[in-house]
mmCIF file of the C-alpha atoms, coordinates in Angstrom:
data_MODEL
# 
_entry.id   MODEL 
# 
loop_
_atom_site.group_PDB 
_atom_site.id 
_atom_site.type_symbol 
_atom_site.label_atom_id 
_atom_site.label_alt_id 
_atom_site.label_comp_id 
_atom_site.label_asym_id 
_atom_site.label_entity_id 
_atom_site.label_seq_id 
_atom_site.pdbx_PDB_ins_code 
_atom_site.Cartn_x 
_atom_site.Cartn_y 
_atom_site.Cartn_z 
_atom_site.occupancy 
_atom_site.B_iso_or_equiv 
_atom_site.pdbx_formal_charge 
_atom_site.auth_seq_id 
_atom_site.auth_comp_id 
_atom_site.auth_asym_id 
_atom_site.auth_atom_id 
_atom_site.pdbx_PDB_model_num 
ATOM 1   C CA . MET A 1 1   ? 85.091 -25.786 67.904 1.00 0.00 ? 1   MET A CA 1 
ATOM 2   C CA . GLN A 1 2   ? 88.362 -27.664 67.584 1.00 0.00 ? 2   GLN A CA 1 
ATOM 3   C CA . ARG A 1 3   ? 87.883 -31.399 68.012 1.00 0.00 ? 3   ARG A CA 1 
ATOM 4   C CA . ARG A 1 4   ? 90.369 -33.884 69.287 1.00 0.00 ? 4   ARG A CA 1 
ATOM 5   C CA . HIS A 1 5   ? 92.139 -36.066 66.802 1.00 0.00 ? 5   HIS A CA 1 
ATOM 6   C CA . THR A 1 6   ? 91.888 -39.400 68.595 1.00 0.00 ? 6   THR A CA 1 
ATOM 7   C CA . ARG A 1 7   ? 93.509 -42.645 67.545 1.00 0.00 ? 7   ARG A CA 1 
ATOM 8   C CA . GLN A 1 8   ? 90.076 -44.186 66.869 1.00 0.00 ? 8   GLN A CA 1 
ATOM 9   C CA . LYS A 1 9   ? 89.092 -41.263 64.656 1.00 0.00 ? 9   LYS A CA 1 
ATOM 10  C CA . GLN A 1 10  ? 92.352 -41.535 62.740 1.00 0.00 ? 10  GLN A CA 1 
ATOM 11  C CA . ILE A 1 11  ? 91.844 -45.268 62.157 1.00 0.00 ? 11  ILE A CA 1 
ATOM 12  C CA . ILE A 1 12  ? 88.235 -44.812 61.016 1.00 0.00 ? 12  ILE A CA 1 
ATOM 13  C CA . GLN A 1 13  ? 89.262 -41.953 58.723 1.00 0.00 ? 13  GLN A CA 1 
ATOM 14  C CA . SER A 1 14  ? 91.949 -44.129 57.109 1.00 0.00 ? 14  SER A CA 1 
ATOM 15  C CA . ILE A 1 15  ? 89.348 -46.814 56.378 1.00 0.00 ? 15  ILE A CA 1 
ATOM 16  C CA . ILE A 1 16  ? 86.782 -44.552 54.720 1.00 0.00 ? 16  ILE A CA 1 
ATOM 17  C CA . GLU A 1 17  ? 88.752 -41.622 53.291 1.00 0.00 ? 17  GLU A CA 1 
ATOM 18  C CA . GLY A 1 18  ? 89.381 -41.392 49.559 1.00 0.00 ? 18  GLY A CA 1 
ATOM 19  C CA . PRO A 1 19  ? 87.542 -41.244 46.253 1.00 0.00 ? 19  PRO A CA 1 
ATOM 20  C CA . GLY A 1 20  ? 85.405 -44.229 45.337 1.00 0.00 ? 20  GLY A CA 1 
ATOM 21  C CA . LYS A 1 21  ? 84.890 -45.451 48.901 1.00 0.00 ? 21  LYS A CA 1 
ATOM 22  C CA . HIS A 1 22  ? 81.283 -45.784 50.017 1.00 0.00 ? 22  HIS A CA 1 
ATOM 23  C CA . MET A 1 23  ? 80.713 -47.748 53.190 1.00 0.00 ? 23  MET A CA 1 
ATOM 24  C CA . THR A 1 24  ? 78.006 -48.193 55.787 1.00 0.00 ? 24  THR A CA 1 
ATOM 25  C CA . ALA A 1 25  ? 78.896 -47.807 59.454 1.00 0.00 ? 25  ALA A CA 1 
ATOM 26  C CA . GLU A 1 26  ? 78.530 -51.583 59.749 1.00 0.00 ? 26  GLU A CA 1 
ATOM 27  C CA . GLU A 1 27  ? 81.074 -52.133 56.979 1.00 0.00 ? 27  GLU A CA 1 
ATOM 28  C CA . VAL A 1 28  ? 83.528 -49.809 58.717 1.00 0.00 ? 28  VAL A CA 1 
ATOM 29  C CA . ALA A 1 29  ? 82.956 -51.717 61.970 1.00 0.00 ? 29  ALA A CA 1 
ATOM 30  C CA . ALA A 1 30  ? 83.584 -55.037 60.192 1.00 0.00 ? 30  ALA A CA 1 
ATOM 31  C CA . VAL A 1 31  ? 86.974 -53.795 58.985 1.00 0.00 ? 31  VAL A CA 1 
ATOM 32  C CA . LEU A 1 32  ? 87.763 -52.555 62.496 1.00 0.00 ? 32  LEU A CA 1 
ATOM 33  C CA . LYS A 1 33  ? 86.785 -55.900 64.007 1.00 0.00 ? 33  LYS A CA 1 
ATOM 34  C CA . GLU A 1 34  ? 89.710 -57.475 62.173 1.00 0.00 ? 34  GLU A CA 1 
ATOM 35  C CA . THR A 1 35  ? 92.313 -54.898 63.179 1.00 0.00 ? 35  THR A CA 1 
ATOM 36  C CA . GLU A 1 36  ? 90.944 -53.024 66.221 1.00 0.00 ? 36  GLU A CA 1 
ATOM 37  C CA . PRO A 1 37  ? 88.381 -55.245 67.975 1.00 0.00 ? 37  PRO A CA 1 
ATOM 38  C CA . GLY A 1 38  ? 88.057 -52.861 70.935 1.00 0.00 ? 38  GLY A CA 1 
ATOM 39  C CA . ILE A 1 39  ? 86.319 -50.112 68.919 1.00 0.00 ? 39  ILE A CA 1 
ATOM 40  C CA . GLY A 1 40  ? 82.531 -50.383 69.287 1.00 0.00 ? 40  GLY A CA 1 
ATOM 41  C CA . MET A 1 41  ? 79.646 -49.245 67.086 1.00 0.00 ? 41  MET A CA 1 
ATOM 42  C CA . ALA A 1 42  ? 78.943 -46.126 69.153 1.00 0.00 ? 42  ALA A CA 1 
ATOM 43  C CA . THR A 1 43  ? 82.531 -44.988 68.567 1.00 0.00 ? 43  THR A CA 1 
ATOM 44  C CA . VAL A 1 44  ? 82.221 -45.778 64.849 1.00 0.00 ? 44  VAL A CA 1 
ATOM 45  C CA . TYR A 1 45  ? 79.016 -43.735 64.472 1.00 0.00 ? 45  TYR A CA 1 
ATOM 46  C CA . ARG A 1 46  ? 80.311 -40.850 66.592 1.00 0.00 ? 46  ARG A CA 1 
ATOM 47  C CA . ASN A 1 47  ? 83.554 -40.587 64.623 1.00 0.00 ? 47  ASN A CA 1 
ATOM 48  C CA . LEU A 1 48  ? 81.890 -40.951 61.217 1.00 0.00 ? 48  LEU A CA 1 
ATOM 49  C CA . ASN A 1 49  ? 79.537 -38.099 62.144 1.00 0.00 ? 49  ASN A CA 1 
ATOM 50  C CA . VAL A 1 50  ? 82.447 -35.950 63.373 1.00 0.00 ? 50  VAL A CA 1 
ATOM 51  C CA . LEU A 1 51  ? 84.330 -36.612 60.119 1.00 0.00 ? 51  LEU A CA 1 
ATOM 52  C CA . CYS A 1 52  ? 81.213 -35.481 58.209 1.00 0.00 ? 52  CYS A CA 1 
ATOM 53  C CA . GLU A 1 53  ? 80.891 -32.332 60.324 1.00 0.00 ? 53  GLU A CA 1 
ATOM 54  C CA . GLU A 1 54  ? 84.546 -31.539 59.651 1.00 0.00 ? 54  GLU A CA 1 
ATOM 55  C CA . GLY A 1 55  ? 84.024 -31.965 55.888 1.00 0.00 ? 55  GLY A CA 1 
ATOM 56  C CA . ILE A 1 56  ? 86.496 -34.848 55.593 1.00 0.00 ? 56  ILE A CA 1 
ATOM 57  C CA . ILE A 1 57  ? 83.853 -37.310 54.369 1.00 0.00 ? 57  ILE A CA 1 
ATOM 58  C CA . GLN A 1 58  ? 80.159 -36.985 53.526 1.00 0.00 ? 58  GLN A CA 1 
ATOM 59  C CA . LYS A 1 59  ? 77.049 -38.925 54.433 1.00 0.00 ? 59  LYS A CA 1 
ATOM 60  C CA . ILE A 1 60  ? 74.668 -39.926 51.673 1.00 0.00 ? 60  ILE A CA 1 
ATOM 61  C CA . CYS A 1 61  ? 71.257 -41.458 52.253 1.00 0.00 ? 61  CYS A CA 1 
ATOM 62  C CA . GLU A 1 62  ? 69.541 -43.462 49.564 1.00 0.00 ? 62  GLU A CA 1 
ATOM 63  C CA . ARG A 1 63  ? 66.917 -46.182 49.513 1.00 0.00 ? 63  ARG A CA 1 
ATOM 64  C CA . GLY A 1 64  ? 66.722 -46.295 53.304 1.00 0.00 ? 64  GLY A CA 1 
ATOM 65  C CA . HIS A 1 65  ? 70.470 -46.762 53.782 1.00 0.00 ? 65  HIS A CA 1 
ATOM 66  C CA . SER A 1 66  ? 73.185 -44.383 54.920 1.00 0.00 ? 66  SER A CA 1 
ATOM 67  C CA . PHE A 1 67  ? 76.567 -44.550 53.260 1.00 0.00 ? 67  PHE A CA 1 
ATOM 68  C CA . TYR A 1 68  ? 79.661 -42.648 54.213 1.00 0.00 ? 68  TYR A CA 1 
ATOM 69  C CA . ASP A 1 69  ? 81.495 -41.340 51.178 1.00 0.00 ? 69  ASP A CA 1 
ATOM 70  C CA . GLY A 1 70  ? 85.252 -40.915 51.424 1.00 0.00 ? 70  GLY A CA 1 
ATOM 71  C CA . ASN A 1 71  ? 85.192 -38.069 48.890 1.00 0.00 ? 71  ASN A CA 1 
ATOM 72  C CA . PRO A 1 72  ? 83.826 -34.859 50.429 1.00 0.00 ? 72  PRO A CA 1 
ATOM 73  C CA . MET A 1 73  ? 83.793 -32.939 47.142 1.00 0.00 ? 73  MET A CA 1 
ATOM 74  C CA . PRO A 1 74  ? 80.413 -32.466 45.435 1.00 0.00 ? 74  PRO A CA 1 
ATOM 75  C CA . HIS A 1 75  ? 79.765 -35.261 42.951 1.00 0.00 ? 75  HIS A CA 1 
ATOM 76  C CA . ASP A 1 76  ? 76.990 -37.541 41.743 1.00 0.00 ? 76  ASP A CA 1 
ATOM 77  C CA . HIS A 1 77  ? 76.376 -41.244 42.319 1.00 0.00 ? 77  HIS A CA 1 
ATOM 78  C CA . LEU A 1 78  ? 75.036 -44.386 40.690 1.00 0.00 ? 78  LEU A CA 1 
ATOM 79  C CA . TYR A 1 79  ? 73.141 -46.833 42.903 1.00 0.00 ? 79  TYR A CA 1 
ATOM 80  C CA . CYS A 1 80  ? 72.992 -50.385 41.588 1.00 0.00 ? 80  CYS A CA 1 
ATOM 81  C CA . CYS A 1 81  ? 69.471 -51.755 42.007 1.00 0.00 ? 81  CYS A CA 1 
ATOM 82  C CA . SER A 1 82  ? 70.832 -55.295 41.750 1.00 0.00 ? 82  SER A CA 1 
ATOM 83  C CA . CYS A 1 83  ? 73.750 -55.487 44.206 1.00 0.00 ? 83  CYS A CA 1 
ATOM 84  C CA . GLY A 1 84  ? 73.191 -52.295 46.200 1.00 0.00 ? 84  GLY A CA 1 
ATOM 85  C CA . SER A 1 85  ? 76.652 -50.864 45.502 1.00 0.00 ? 85  SER A CA 1 
ATOM 86  C CA . VAL A 1 86  ? 77.270 -47.131 45.260 1.00 0.00 ? 86  VAL A CA 1 
ATOM 87  C CA . PHE A 1 87  ? 79.580 -45.701 42.598 1.00 0.00 ? 87  PHE A CA 1 
ATOM 88  C CA . ASP A 1 88  ? 80.904 -42.202 41.930 1.00 0.00 ? 88  ASP A CA 1 
ATOM 89  C CA . ILE A 1 89  ? 79.910 -40.727 38.581 1.00 0.00 ? 89  ILE A CA 1 
ATOM 90  C CA . ASP A 1 90  ? 83.004 -39.520 36.749 1.00 0.00 ? 90  ASP A CA 1 
ATOM 91  C CA . ALA A 1 91  ? 81.530 -36.352 35.292 1.00 0.00 ? 91  ALA A CA 1 
ATOM 92  C CA . PRO A 1 92  ? 81.991 -32.647 35.965 1.00 0.00 ? 92  PRO A CA 1 
ATOM 93  C CA . TYR A 1 93  ? 79.910 -31.277 38.814 1.00 0.00 ? 93  TYR A CA 1 
ATOM 94  C CA . ASP A 1 94  ? 77.144 -29.024 37.443 1.00 0.00 ? 94  ASP A CA 1 
ATOM 95  C CA . GLN A 1 95  ? 77.656 -25.719 39.273 1.00 0.00 ? 95  GLN A CA 1 
ATOM 96  C CA . GLU A 1 96  ? 75.172 -24.050 36.921 1.00 0.00 ? 96  GLU A CA 1 
ATOM 97  C CA . ALA A 1 97  ? 72.418 -26.154 38.485 1.00 0.00 ? 97  ALA A CA 1 
ATOM 98  C CA . ASP A 1 98  ? 73.320 -24.675 41.876 1.00 0.00 ? 98  ASP A CA 1 
ATOM 99  C CA . LYS A 1 99  ? 73.148 -21.133 40.475 1.00 0.00 ? 99  LYS A CA 1 
ATOM 100 C CA . LYS A 1 100 ? 69.842 -21.713 38.640 1.00 0.00 ? 100 LYS A CA 1 
ATOM 101 C CA . THR A 1 101 ? 68.265 -23.284 41.706 1.00 0.00 ? 101 THR A CA 1 
ATOM 102 C CA . ALA A 1 102 ? 69.465 -20.420 43.907 1.00 0.00 ? 102 ALA A CA 1 
ATOM 103 C CA . ALA A 1 103 ? 68.077 -17.838 41.463 1.00 0.00 ? 103 ALA A CA 1 
ATOM 104 C CA . GLY A 1 104 ? 64.760 -19.669 41.162 1.00 0.00 ? 104 GLY A CA 1 
ATOM 105 C CA . THR A 1 105 ? 64.227 -20.251 44.867 1.00 0.00 ? 105 THR A CA 1 
ATOM 106 C CA . GLY A 1 106 ? 65.998 -17.342 46.512 1.00 0.00 ? 106 GLY A CA 1 
ATOM 107 C CA . ALA A 1 107 ? 67.927 -19.880 48.600 1.00 0.00 ? 107 ALA A CA 1 
ATOM 108 C CA . ARG A 1 108 ? 71.655 -20.187 49.054 1.00 0.00 ? 108 ARG A CA 1 
ATOM 109 C CA . ILE A 1 109 ? 72.639 -23.530 47.556 1.00 0.00 ? 109 ILE A CA 1 
ATOM 110 C CA . ILE A 1 110 ? 75.695 -25.148 49.103 1.00 0.00 ? 110 ILE A CA 1 
ATOM 111 C CA . ARG A 1 111 ? 75.759 -28.185 46.823 1.00 0.00 ? 111 ARG A CA 1 
ATOM 112 C CA . HIS A 1 112 ? 73.488 -30.740 45.258 1.00 0.00 ? 112 HIS A CA 1 
ATOM 113 C CA . SER A 1 113 ? 73.662 -34.437 44.600 1.00 0.00 ? 113 SER A CA 1 
ATOM 114 C CA . THR A 1 114 ? 72.168 -36.370 41.731 1.00 0.00 ? 114 THR A CA 1 
ATOM 115 C CA . ALA A 1 115 ? 71.510 -40.043 42.266 1.00 0.00 ? 115 ALA A CA 1 
ATOM 116 C CA . PHE A 1 116 ? 71.189 -42.296 39.254 1.00 0.00 ? 116 PHE A CA 1 
ATOM 117 C CA . GLU A 1 117 ? 69.637 -45.717 39.696 1.00 0.00 ? 117 GLU A CA 1 
ATOM 118 C CA . GLY A 1 118 ? 70.501 -48.571 37.408 1.00 0.00 ? 118 GLY A CA 1 
ATOM 119 C CA . ILE A 1 119 ? 72.405 -51.811 37.124 1.00 0.00 ? 119 ILE A CA 1 
ATOM 120 C CA . CYS A 1 120 ? 76.198 -51.645 37.401 1.00 0.00 ? 120 CYS A CA 1 
ATOM 121 C CA . LYS A 1 121 ? 78.464 -53.193 34.777 1.00 0.00 ? 121 LYS A CA 1 
ATOM 122 C CA . ASN A 1 122 ? 79.431 -56.068 37.101 1.00 0.00 ? 122 ASN A CA 1 
ATOM 123 C CA . CYS A 1 123 ? 75.806 -57.071 37.585 1.00 0.00 ? 123 CYS A CA 1 
ATOM 124 C CA . LEU A 1 124 ? 75.106 -56.673 33.865 1.00 0.00 ? 124 LEU A CA 1 
ATOM 125 C CA . SER A 1 125 ? 78.017 -59.025 33.111 1.00 0.00 ? 125 SER A CA 1 
ATOM 126 C CA . LYS A 1 126 ? 76.613 -61.589 35.546 1.00 0.00 ? 126 LYS A CA 1 
ATOM 127 C CA . GLU A 1 127 ? 73.176 -61.347 33.937 1.00 0.00 ? 127 GLU A CA 1 
ATOM 128 C CA . GLU A 1 128 ? 74.646 -61.803 30.465 1.00 0.00 ? 128 GLU A CA 1 
ATOM 129 C CA . ARG A 1 129 ? 76.608 -64.870 31.585 1.00 0.00 ? 129 ARG A CA 1 
ATOM 130 C CA . GLN A 1 130 ? 73.487 -66.295 33.222 1.00 0.00 ? 130 GLN A CA 1 
ATOM 131 C CA . TRP A 1 131 ? 71.469 -66.059 29.993 1.00 0.00 ? 131 TRP A CA 1 
ATOM 132 C CA . ASN A 1 132 ? 74.197 -67.271 27.623 1.00 0.00 ? 132 ASN A CA 1 
# 
């Protein structure tokens, strides 16, 4: 089904699209509030979900939160347990894991996602400064 390319969808896409961008719907709405105050939360959620369905962005859920990732390509993430930020892992995607899982389960694997939990370098720097 061909979907309309509305002005609101285009604006929301421009906010979230691109590698390294991970935002909640509320964060997208906060950016919109500054530039397009007439766009409400229902429109934000609807358009984020449409962008996911179209493969332009992806939705990731971790630790009870949903983030919209501006990079639709399969890749892994680091979740900072201190500040709650989400970071892309700059490493090759392991396609062999998809093949092994498919062979072992008899399922067709589309993609997988590995989530690392830790403390990001910014938070580590703050901790070091606090103790020195």
